[in-house]
N, C-alpha and C positions, 0 to 999 in steps of 0.2 A: 434294171430299168432300161428303157429305150430313150435316148437323149439326142436331140438335134441342136447343133451349134450353128448360129448364123453370124457371119462377120463379112463386111463389104468385100475385102480382098484378103489374100493370104500370102502377101509378100512380107518384107521387113516391117518392123514396128513393134512397140511394146505390147499392144493388145493382141497382135497376131502371135507373138511368141507365148504370151499368156495362154491363149487358146490351144496352141500346139502342145504346150507342157501339160495342160489339163487333160487333153485327149489322150496323150501318152500314158498318163497315170491311171485313167479310168477305163480305157478301152479293154483291158483284160477282165473287167468285172461287169461291163455294161455294153449294150449295143449302141454304137455311136454313128451319127451322120453329121458330116460337115457340109454346110451350104454357104457358098461364096461365089464371087465372079471368077475365082481361080487365083493361082499364084505359085511361086516357086517353092513355098514351104509345104505344098501338098506332097512333094517327094519324100518328106520326112515323117509323114503320118504312118501309123501302123497299118499293115495290109488289110486288117479286118474292118477298117473304117469305111463307111459308105460316103461317096463324094457326089454332091449335086451342084451343078453350076447354074446359077440364076443371076440376073443383073441387079443384085441387092445393094449395089453401091450407088445406083442412080437416084438422084433427088428429083424424081418426076412422078406426079400423081398417077398417071396411067400405067407407068412401069410398076409402081408400088401396088396398084390394084391387081395387075397381072401376076406379080410375085406372090401376093396374098392368096389368090385363087390357086396357084400352083402349090403353095404351101399347104392349103387345105387338102388338096389331092394327095400330096406326098404323106401328109399326116395320117390319112386313112390307110395308105399303103403300108407304112412302117409302124403305125400304132404307137407314136411317140408318147411318152409320159411327161417329158419336160422339153420345152423349146427355150433355149438359152441364147439370148441375143447379146451382141457386144458392140453396138453402136446405135446411133439415133435413127438412121434410115431403116435398119432391120427392126428396130422397135416399132416404127410405124407399120411395117409389113406384118409383124406378129400381132399387133393390136387390131389391124384390119381383118386378119384371119381368125382372131380369137373366138368369134361366135360360131365358127365352123369346125373348130378342133376341140378335142377333149383334153389335150395336154395343158398343163400349167405353163405359163410363159413368164420368164424372168429376164432381167437385164443386169449385166455387170457394167457399172459406170467407171470408166477408166480415166476420166479427165475432168477438169473444171469447165464443163460446157457452158456456153453462153446461156443465160437464164431467159429464155424466150419460148415462143409457141412450139419450137422444135422439140421441146421436152414433154409436151402434153401426154404422149403415150405412156411415159414412165409412170405417171400417176395411176394408170389403169392396169399396170402389170400386176401379176400375182405376187411378185416379190422382187427385191433388188439387192444386189451385192455392190458395195462400194469398196474400192481397193485401199482406201485410207480414211482416217477421220477428216482430213481436209476435204475430200470429195463429198463425204456425207454432210458435213457442215455447209458446204457450198450449195448442195442440191436439196437441202432439207425440205423446202416447200413443194418440191416436185416428187418426192419419194413416196411410194406406196407404204401402207402401214407396216407391212412386213419387210424389214430391211436389216441387213447385217454388214459389218465390216469384215472382209477377208483380205488380208494384205497380199499383194503380189508376191509370189514365191520364186525363188531362184534355185537352180541346180548348183550345189557347191562346186567351186572351181577345182579342176584337176591340176591347175598351175598356181604357183604362189609368187608374189612379188618378193624379190630377194634384196631389195634396197641396192640395186645395181649402181655402180659408179659410172657415170657417163662423162665424157669430155664436154658434152653439151646437155643441158636439160632437155628431155624428150617429153614434150607435152602431147596429150592425146585428147581428141574429141570423138565421141561415138554417138550417132543419132541420125534421124532423118533430117535432111537439109531443108528445113522450113523456117519461117520467120520466128515461130515460137521457141525454137531451140537456141536462139541467141548467139549463134556463132559469129555474127557480125560484131557483137559486143566484144567478144574475145579478140577478134582481129584489131579492133580500134584500140583495145588495151595494149596489145602486143606491139602495135605501131610505135608506141612510146618507149619500148624496151629493146630497141635495136642495138643498144650498147652492150647488152648481155648475150651470152652464147646459148642459143636454144633452137629447137625445131618443133614443129607441130604436125602430127599425123591426124588427118581427118578421115574417119571411117564411117561411111554411110552415103546414102544417095537421096535424092529428092528433088522437088520442083525448083528449089533455089540454087541448085549446084552451079549453073553457069553464072548467075548473078554473084555468088560468093567467090567463085574463081576470079571473076573480074574485079571484085573488091579487093581480094588479096593482092592482085597485081597492081592495082591503083595505089595501094598503101605501101608498095615496095616489099611485100612479104613473100612473093611467089618463090624465091629461092629457099625459103625456110619452111613453107607450108606445102604438104603433099596431100592431094586428094586420092584416096585409095578406092572409093566406091563402097558398095555394100559388101560385107563379109559374113561368113557363117560364125556360129557361136565359138567354135574352137579357135578360129583365126582371131576373133576379137579377144579371147582370153590370152592368146600369145602376144597381141599388141599390149594388153594391160600388164602382163608380166614383165615386159621388156621396156616399159615406159617409166617416166619419172613421176608423172602426176596427171590425173584426169581433170580436164576443164569441163564444168557442167553449168553453162551460163543461161539456162532456160528461163524464159519469161513465165511459163506456167507448166505445171506437171501435176498429174493425179498422184503420182508416187515418186517415180524416178528409178526405173528398173536398172538403168545403166549404172547409177550410183551404187545400188545394192550389189551388182555384179563386181564392180570395182572393189568394194569393201570385202567381198568374198575372196578376191585375189590378194587383198592387202594393199592395193595401190592407193596412195594418198589422193585426195580429191579437193578441188576448190569448187565450191557450189554456190549457186544463187540462194538468196534468202527466201525459200519457198515454204509455205505452210506445211506442205507434205513432208518436208525434211525436218520439221521441228521435233518429230518423234526420235530423230537420230542425233540432233544437236541443239543445245540451248542457245548457243551463240557462235560467233566465228564464221557465219555465212555472209555472202557478199550482196549488197543491195542490187536488186534486179535492174538490169539495163543500164547500170551506171559504169560507163567505160573507165572513168577515173578511179573509182573504187576497185574495179577489177584490175586495173594496172598496178595499184598498190598491193593488192592481194597476191598477184603473180610475182611482183618484185620481192615480197616477203618470202615466197617460196624459193626464188632464185638465190636470195642472199642468206636465208636462215632455215630453208626447208620447212617453212611453216605452211600448213594446209588447214582446211576446215576440220574442226574436231568432231568428226562423225563417229558414232558408236555403233559397231556392227553386231552387238549382242542381240538386238531385237529382230534380226533378219529372219524371215519365214522361208522354209524350204518349199519346193514344188510339191513334195509329198504331203506336207502339212496343209498347204493350200488346197490340194485335191481332196484330202480327207474332210476338211471343213466345208468345202463346196458340196461334197457328197452328202454330208450330214444335213445341209440345208435342203437339198433335194428331197431327202427322206422325210423331212418334217411335213411334207405335203401329203404323205400317204400313211 
């Protein structure tokens, strides 16, 4: 098959890593093109992948029409069988181009998107993939008739958490620094735990970094909290293997790739009570956005090594994810 993947940008993020892993698994069997505005992850793509740069990240009608027209032209050149989009703006572009291309177009829904007119194209897709039951339940009224759940897959870690003994608890946060990731909640929880010995490593970057650094300083945490910026997969694994516990205080997630990666390493996790994580835990999750409840959960870990009881047995590998996605593609032919 000839497959085109469209994603706004190709830097850090769960959807970007998802697409990278999918391409790596399928590029040996199919002719693949990646369309995005660019990003550092392009350097990790297989050499046989075609790369096209278009402004598919811009929420602008005229830019969208321009990209749709370019998509029609490239589709005729590459003769794609499948156009697979991974965000809402690319979905609009694929829908606008759909009358001029022969390819089937599909969307993977990665998050609990706001239920508004921005999702209209999804109803007109030839198919949809949801990364969790929580995502499919949330988007039910917007999904096309043909839709499936294919969980986000991970590459099993090369490192393992060995229950290291630390003089101080080494907490870890991994993710984009945006409001939805809830790092501010963790900071406010930790402010009330200065009597305990702990540090927090923050791995990731994003638009809220300066604001969060200022919050850390204003709460008197700056000597214990270290911002490391974005890091590659292997470096993240090293952080996980050498930490005491992952803090996952997100307000909303389609699945929670970082949690799955931590479970693969064996790192204990304290996580928000997200519907997407109910597949992994029946209880023991922390109320979303409640700094007081987070403080008590972290205190329980500091005093009794108690974390959220997440079950890693249902984790899907990247290879399984790619096989299920490929099977979905083939169902159209």
